[in-house]
C-alpha positions as CSV (number, residue, x, y, z in Angstrom):
1,X,0.0,0.0,0.0
2,X,1.4,3.4,-1.0
3,X,2.1,6.1,1.6
4,X,-0.9,8.2,0.4
5,X,-3.3,5.3,0.7
6,X,-2.4,4.5,4.3
7,X,-5.0,5.2,7.0
8,X,-4.2,8.5,8.7
9,X,-3.1,6.8,11.9
10,X,-0.8,4.2,10.3
11,X,2.9,4.8,10.3
12,X,2.7,7.6,12.9
13,X,5.9,7.4,15.0
14,X,5.9,7.5,18.8
15,X,7.5,10.9,18.8
16,X,4.7,12.3,16.5
17,X,2.1,10.9,18.9
18,X,4.0,12.5,21.8
19,X,4.0,15.9,20.0
20,X,0.2,15.6,19.6
21,X,-0.3,14.6,23.3
22,X,1.9,17.4,24.7
23,X,0.5,20.1,22.3
24,X,-3.1,18.9,23.2
25,X,-2.4,19.0,26.9
26,X,-1.2,22.5,26.6
27,X,-4.3,23.5,24.7
28,X,-6.6,21.6,27.2
29,X,-5.2,23.7,30.1
30,X,-5.1,26.7,27.8
31,X,-8.9,26.5,27.4
32,X,-9.4,25.6,31.1
33,X,-7.8,28.9,32.0
34,X,-10.2,30.8,29.8
35,X,-13.3,28.8,30.6
36,X,-12.9,28.8,34.4
37,X,-13.9,32.5,34.3
38,X,-17.0,31.5,32.3
39,X,-17.8,28.9,35.0
40,X,-17.3,31.3,37.9
41,X,-18.3,34.7,36.5
42,X,-21.7,34.7,38.2
43,X,-20.0,34.1,41.5
44,X,-16.6,35.9,41.3
45,X,-17.7,39.3,40.0
46,X,-20.7,39.8,42.3
47,X,-18.5,39.2,45.3
48,X,-15.7,41.5,44.1
49,X,-18.4,44.2,43.5
50,X,-20.4,43.5,46.6
51,X,-23.7,43.1,44.8
52,X,-26.1,40.4,43.9
53,X,-25.5,38.2,40.8
54,X,-28.2,39.8,38.7
55,X,-27.1,43.4,39.4
56,X,-26.5,45.3,36.1
57,X,-22.9,46.2,37.1
58,X,-22.0,42.5,37.1
59,X,-22.8,42.1,33.4
60,X,-20.9,45.2,32.6
61,X,-17.7,44.1,34.4
62,X,-18.0,40.6,33.0
63,X,-18.1,42.1,29.5
64,X,-15.0,44.2,30.3
65,X,-13.2,41.1,31.6
66,X,-14.1,39.2,28.4
67,X,-12.9,42.1,26.3
68,X,-9.7,42.3,28.3
69,X,-9.1,38.6,27.8
70,X,-9.7,38.9,24.1
71,X,-7.3,41.8,23.8
72,X,-4.7,40.0,25.8
73,X,-5.1,36.9,23.5
74,X,-4.7,39.0,20.4
75,X,-1.5,40.7,21.7
76,X,0.0,37.5,23.1
77,X,-1.0,35.4,20.1
78,X,0.7,37.7,17.6
79,X,3.8,38.4,19.8
80,X,4.4,34.7,20.7
81,X,3.6,33.5,17.2
82,X,6.3,35.8,15.9
83,X,8.6,34.6,18.7
84,X,8.0,31.0,17.8
85,X,9.2,31.6,14.2
86,X,12.3,33.4,15.5
87,X,13.4,31.2,18.5
88,X,11.6,27.9,18.0
89,X,8.3,26.2,18.8
90,X,9.2,24.2,22.0
91,X,11.0,27.1,23.6
92,X,8.1,29.5,23.1
93,X,5.6,26.9,24.2
94,X,7.3,26.8,27.6
95,X,7.0,30.5,28.0
96,X,3.3,30.6,27.0
97,X,2.3,27.8,29.4
98,X,4.1,29.4,32.3
99,X,2.4,32.7,31.4
100,X,-1.2,31.5,31.5
101,X,-0.9,29.1,34.4
102,X,0.8,31.5,36.9
103,X,-1.4,34.5,36.1
104,X,-4.6,32.3,36.5
105,X,-3.4,31.2,39.9
106,X,-2.7,34.9,40.9
107,X,-6.3,35.7,39.9
108,X,-7.4,33.7,43.0
109,X,-6.2,36.6,45.1
110,X,-8.2,39.3,43.3
111,X,-9.7,41.9,45.6
112,X,-11.3,44.3,43.1
113,X,-13.2,43.9,39.9
114,X,-10.4,45.7,38.0
115,X,-7.9,43.1,39.3
116,X,-9.9,40.5,37.5
117,X,-9.9,42.5,34.3
118,X,-6.2,43.1,34.3
119,X,-5.3,39.5,35.1
120,X,-7.6,38.3,32.4
121,X,-5.4,40.2,29.9
122,X,-2.2,38.6,31.2
123,X,-3.7,35.1,31.3
124,X,-4.9,35.5,27.7
125,X,-1.5,36.5,26.4
126,X,-0.2,33.0,27.2
127,X,-3.5,31.4,26.0
128,X,-3.3,33.1,22.6
129,X,0.4,32.4,22.2
130,X,0.2,28.7,23.1
131,X,-2.4,28.0,20.4
132,X,-0.3,29.6,17.7
133,X,2.9,27.7,18.7
134,X,1.2,24.3,19.1
135,X,-0.8,24.6,15.9
136,X,2.4,25.3,13.9
137,X,4.3,22.5,15.6
138,X,1.6,19.8,15.1
139,X,1.3,20.8,11.4
140,X,5.0,20.6,10.8
141,X,5.6,17.3,12.5
142,X,2.8,15.3,10.9
143,X,2.8,13.7,7.5
144,X,0.5,15.3,4.9
145,X,-2.1,12.5,4.9
146,X,-2.4,12.7,8.7
147,X,-2.1,16.5,9.2
148,X,-5.8,17.6,9.0
149,X,-7.0,14.8,11.3
150,X,-4.2,15.4,13.8
151,X,-4.8,19.1,13.7
152,X,-8.5,18.5,14.3
153,X,-7.7,16.2,17.2
154,X,-5.4,18.8,18.6
155,X,-8.0,21.5,18.5
156,X,-10.7,19.1,19.6
157,X,-8.8,18.4,22.8
158,X,-10.1,21.8,23.9
159,X,-13.3,20.3,25.0
160,X,-11.5,18.5,27.9
161,X,-10.4,22.0,29.1
162,X,-14.0,23.1,29.0
163,X,-15.2,20.0,30.8
164,X,-12.5,20.5,33.4
165,X,-13.8,24.0,33.9
166,X,-17.4,22.8,34.1
167,X,-16.4,20.2,36.7
168,X,-14.6,22.9,38.7
169,X,-17.6,25.1,38.3
170,X,-20.0,22.3,39.6
171,X,-17.8,20.8,42.3
172,X,-15.5,23.6,43.4
173,X,-17.0,27.0,42.5
174,X,-20.6,25.8,43.2
175,X,-19.6,23.9,46.3
176,X,-21.6,25.4,49.2
177,X,-19.1,23.9,51.8
178,X,-16.4,26.1,50.4
179,X,-18.3,29.3,51.0
180,X,-18.9,32.3,48.9
181,X,-15.2,32.5,48.0
182,X,-15.1,29.0,46.5
183,X,-14.5,30.6,43.0
184,X,-11.0,31.4,44.2
185,X,-10.1,27.8,44.4
186,X,-11.2,27.3,40.8
187,X,-8.5,29.8,39.7
188,X,-5.9,28.5,42.1
189,X,-6.1,25.1,40.2
190,X,-4.7,27.0,37.2
191,X,-1.2,26.7,38.5
192,X,-1.1,22.9,37.7
193,X,-0.3,23.3,33.9
194,X,3.1,24.9,34.9
195,X,4.3,21.3,35.5
196,X,3.7,20.5,31.8
197,X,6.6,22.7,30.9
198,X,9.0,20.1,32.3
199,X,7.9,17.6,29.7
200,X,8.1,20.2,26.9
201,X,11.7,21.0,27.9
202,X,12.6,17.3,28.3
203,X,10.9,15.7,25.3
204,X,10.2,18.0,22.5
205,X,12.7,19.2,19.8
206,X,12.3,21.8,17.2
207,X,10.7,20.6,13.9
208,X,13.1,19.9,11.1
209,X,11.1,22.1,8.8
210,X,11.6,25.1,11.1
211,X,15.3,24.4,11.6
212,X,15.8,24.5,7.8
213,X,13.8,27.7,7.6
214,X,15.9,29.3,10.3
215,X,19.1,28.3,8.4
216,X,17.7,29.7,5.2
217,X,16.8,32.9,6.9
218,X,20.3,33.3,8.2
219,X,21.7,32.9,4.7
220,X,19.1,35.1,2.9
221,X,17.9,38.2,4.7
222,X,14.7,38.2,2.6
223,X,13.7,34.8,4.1
224,X,14.1,35.7,7.7
225,X,11.7,34.0,10.1
226,X,8.9,35.8,11.9
227,X,8.5,38.9,9.8
228,X,5.1,40.2,10.6
229,X,4.8,42.7,7.8
230,X,5.4,39.9,5.3
231,X,1.9,38.7,6.0
232,X,0.7,41.7,3.9
233,X,3.0,41.1,0.9
234,X,1.1,40.3,-2.3
235,X,1.7,36.6,-2.1
236,X,0.2,36.4,1.4
237,X,-2.3,39.2,1.6
238,X,-5.4,37.3,0.4
239,X,-4.6,34.4,2.8
240,X,-4.2,36.9,5.7
241,X,-7.5,38.7,5.0
242,X,-9.5,35.5,4.6
243,X,-7.9,34.0,7.7
244,X,-8.5,37.1,9.9
245,X,-12.1,37.3,8.7
246,X,-12.9,33.7,9.4
247,X,-11.3,33.8,12.9
248,X,-13.1,37.0,13.7
249,X,-16.5,35.5,12.8
250,X,-15.8,32.3,14.7
251,X,-14.5,34.0,17.8
252,X,-17.1,36.8,18.0
253,X,-19.9,34.3,17.6
254,X,-18.2,31.9,20.1
255,X,-17.9,34.4,22.9
256,X,-21.1,36.2,22.1
257,X,-23.3,33.2,21.3
258,X,-21.9,29.7,21.7
259,X,-20.9,30.1,25.4
260,X,-24.4,31.2,26.2
261,X,-25.7,27.7,25.3
262,X,-25.0,27.1,29.0
263,X,-28.0,29.4,29.6
264,X,-30.5,26.9,28.1
265,X,-31.1,24.5,31.0
266,X,-30.3,27.3,33.5
267,X,-33.2,29.4,32.2
268,X,-35.4,26.4,32.3
269,X,-34.4,25.6,35.9
270,X,-34.9,29.2,36.9
271,X,-38.4,29.2,35.6
272,X,-39.2,26.0,37.4
273,X,-37.8,27.3,40.7
274,X,-39.8,30.5,40.5
275,X,-42.9,28.6,39.5
276,X,-42.6,26.2,42.4
277,X,-42.1,29.1,44.8
278,X,-45.1,30.9,43.4
279,X,-43.0,33.9,42.3
280,X,-43.9,35.5,39.0
281,X,-41.0,36.2,36.6
282,X,-41.9,39.9,36.5
283,X,-42.0,40.1,40.3
284,X,-39.7,42.7,42.0
285,X,-36.0,42.0,41.1
286,X,-35.0,41.6,44.8
287,X,-37.7,39.0,45.3
288,X,-36.7,37.0,42.2
289,X,-33.0,37.2,43.2
290,X,-33.7,36.0,46.7
291,X,-35.8,33.1,45.5
292,X,-33.2,32.0,43.0
293,X,-30.4,32.4,45.6
294,X,-32.0,29.8,47.7
295,X,-31.6,27.2,44.9
296,X,-28.0,28.3,43.9
297,X,-26.5,24.7,43.9
298,X,-29.3,23.4,41.8
299,X,-29.1,26.2,39.3
300,X,-25.4,26.0,39.0
301,X,-25.7,22.2,38.2
302,X,-28.2,23.0,35.4
303,X,-25.9,25.7,34.0
304,X,-22.9,23.3,34.1
305,X,-25.0,20.5,32.5
306,X,-25.8,22.8,29.6
307,X,-22.1,23.6,29.3
308,X,-21.2,19.9,29.3
309,X,-23.8,19.0,26.6
310,X,-22.8,21.9,24.5
311,X,-19.1,21.0,24.8
312,X,-19.6,17.3,24.0
313,X,-21.3,18.3,20.7
314,X,-18.6,20.9,20.1
315,X,-15.9,18.3,20.7
316,X,-17.3,16.0,18.0
317,X,-17.6,18.9,15.6
318,X,-13.9,19.8,16.2
319,X,-12.6,16.3,15.8
320,X,-14.6,15.5,12.7
321,X,-13.7,18.8,10.9
322,X,-10.5,17.3,9.5
323,X,-12.3,14.2,8.1
324,X,-15.1,16.3,6.6
325,X,-12.7,18.8,5.1
326,X,-10.8,15.9,3.5
327,X,-14.0,14.8,1.8
328,X,-15.6,18.1,0.7
329,X,-12.5,20.4,0.9
330,X,-11.5,23.0,3.5
331,X,-13.8,25.6,2.0
332,X,-16.8,23.2,1.7
333,X,-16.4,22.2,5.4
334,X,-16.4,25.9,6.5
335,X,-19.5,26.6,4.5
336,X,-21.3,23.6,6.0
337,X,-20.4,24.5,9.6
338,X,-21.3,28.2,9.2
339,X,-24.6,27.6,7.5
340,X,-25.9,25.1,10.1
341,X,-24.5,27.2,13.0
342,X,-26.7,30.1,11.9
343,X,-29.8,27.9,11.9
344,X,-29.0,26.4,15.3
345,X,-28.3,29.8,16.9
346,X,-31.6,31.2,15.8
347,X,-33.4,28.0,16.8
348,X,-32.0,27.9,20.3
349,X,-32.1,31.6,21.3
350,X,-35.2,32.7,19.3
351,X,-37.4,29.7,19.6
352,X,-36.5,27.2,22.2
353,X,-35.3,29.2,25.2
354,X,-38.0,32.0,24.9
355,X,-40.6,29.3,24.2
356,X,-39.8,27.5,27.4
357,X,-39.0,24.3,25.6
358,X,-38.7,21.1,27.7
359,X,-35.5,20.1,29.4
360,X,-35.4,17.0,27.1
361,X,-35.7,19.1,23.9
362,X,-33.0,21.5,25.1
363,X,-30.7,18.6,26.1
364,X,-31.1,17.1,22.6
365,X,-30.5,20.4,20.9
366,X,-27.4,21.5,22.8
367,X,-24.9,18.9,21.4
368,X,-26.0,19.7,17.8
369,X,-25.8,23.4,18.6
370,X,-22.3,22.9,19.9
371,X,-21.2,20.7,17.0
372,X,-21.5,23.4,14.5
373,X,-21.0,26.7,16.5
374,X,-17.7,25.4,17.9
375,X,-16.6,22.7,15.5
376,X,-15.5,25.2,12.8
377,X,-12.7,26.3,15.1
378,X,-10.7,23.2,14.3
379,X,-10.6,24.5,10.8
380,X,-8.3,27.3,11.9
381,X,-5.8,24.7,13.2
382,X,-6.2,22.8,9.9
383,X,-6.3,25.6,7.4
384,X,-4.2,28.5,8.7
385,X,-0.8,26.6,8.9
386,X,-1.4,25.5,5.3
387,X,-1.6,29.1,4.1
388,X,1.9,30.2,5.0
389,X,5.5,29.1,4.5
390,X,7.5,27.7,7.5
391,X,9.2,31.0,8.2
392,X,5.8,32.7,8.7
393,X,3.7,29.8,9.9
394,X,3.6,30.6,13.6
395,X,3.3,34.3,12.8
396,X,0.5,33.8,10.2
397,X,-1.5,31.3,12.2
398,X,-1.2,33.4,15.4
399,X,-2.1,36.6,13.7
400,X,-5.1,35.3,11.9
401,X,-6.6,33.5,14.9
402,X,-5.8,36.2,17.4
403,X,-6.9,39.2,15.3
404,X,-10.3,37.6,15.6
405,X,-10.0,38.3,19.3
406,X,-9.7,42.0,18.6
407,X,-13.1,42.0,16.8
408,X,-14.6,40.1,19.7
409,X,-13.1,42.5,22.2
410,X,-14.7,45.4,20.3
411,X,-18.0,43.7,20.4
412,X,-17.8,43.2,24.2
413,X,-16.7,46.8,24.8
414,X,-19.8,47.8,22.8
415,X,-22.1,45.5,24.7
416,X,-20.7,46.7,28.1
417,X,-22.4,50.1,27.4
418,X,-25.8,48.7,26.7
419,X,-28.3,46.5,28.6
420,X,-28.5,43.5,26.3
421,X,-29.4,40.0,27.5
422,X,-27.1,37.2,26.6
423,X,-29.7,35.6,24.3
424,X,-30.1,38.9,22.5
425,X,-26.3,39.2,22.0
426,X,-26.4,35.7,20.3
427,X,-29.2,36.7,18.0
428,X,-27.6,40.0,17.0
429,X,-24.4,38.2,16.1
430,X,-25.8,35.1,14.3
431,X,-25.9,36.7,10.8
432,X,-22.1,36.7,10.9
433,X,-22.2,33.0,10.1
434,X,-23.8,33.8,6.8
435,X,-21.1,36.3,6.0
436,X,-18.6,33.5,6.8
437,X,-20.2,31.3,4.1
438,X,-19.3,34.0,1.5
439,X,-15.9,35.0,2.8
440,X,-14.5,31.5,2.8
441,X,-15.3,31.2,-0.9
442,X,-12.7,33.9,-1.5
443,X,-10.0,31.8,0.1
444,X,-7.5,29.3,-1.4
445,X,-8.4,25.6,-1.3
446,X,-5.5,23.6,0.3
447,X,-6.9,20.1,0.5
448,X,-4.2,17.5,-0.5
449,X,-1.3,20.0,-0.7
450,X,2.0,19.8,1.1
451,X,2.8,22.5,3.6
452,X,4.6,25.4,1.8
453,X,8.3,25.6,2.7
């Protein structure tokens, strides 16, 4: 059987599997550091502000924290992406993991709302950088026939980070035995990934393709690695514009829509608690808040169950993106995911949640919702490294993915000045998926091609 006809998993060396495992673990903890805030934001910010969970200032400060996280991710993703092209993948990976794990742990000691906002920026610098480095490394180490599947598995590992955050939300943040400051323990756990850097330093070497690119850059000044402005040269400009646009759509709709899938069963549980207590939904806010506060553990469990169902579906969508894109092309896969994501966003936030759909219907819908609204993100790990030569791969992938965070940060800064429900945010942003269907058609099809040198 020829090399190209081998199944994707055959002939993969032990070292190549090790690269995938270590890169994925870094991404798992990377996502945990981001999602632990999502799992605890209804607990942490109210305590820091000294108000009830439903106070308008909580939503404003949470939006600012999201925006700060996204700005930090954009800055760190670009900076560390460039650094990985200049000094190497494994070396930069160590720096990024230390960055996000240590600053997440420090977040546990926050005393003011602005502390949370600033520390979210610093955590995100490492989070954005780690993805850019690991994506480039996985792409460069794997054979062509295995690369899209391996890249999808790498990005799909993110669901374990979200599940870890959901578990921490349910059993640590939502644990009444730990008191009102239980959320601090959730952030303290964030120091654990620092241990992973020992394995990175011990086991990983720089990809041969990057070593050759560095040597070529040393001999030819026009081929130097990590030149950010080269992303806008004629031969790279279309790739950069399409990449940034796709990532912007995916990240804006993720933080402004996908994550609020966790509200589905929460809203259903809130309605049931109020109904059983004989409290109308339009009762005075202090009465509603007090009634819901009495059922805090139950409501937190419903919220985390939504998060888990949403994430399980998203994980399948991520892992299968590589296989789907091998069959219908990278562009075809992006169009499929974007089109169905638009439909699912409208269905969940316009029809099912406002219509008080049953818990069973919501539980069935959430994995499908997650599959398409999150699954397209694996396409960035598959597609972006294929658009750029080795000397620009970390720079290009990091720039495209993390410039999407700037667009998302702008959206959250805007939302922080208006009283808009989470469900309304999702509906306002859902048409972006349709724009994505058009934008991807302007891109280059890379299915079956070797990585450019």
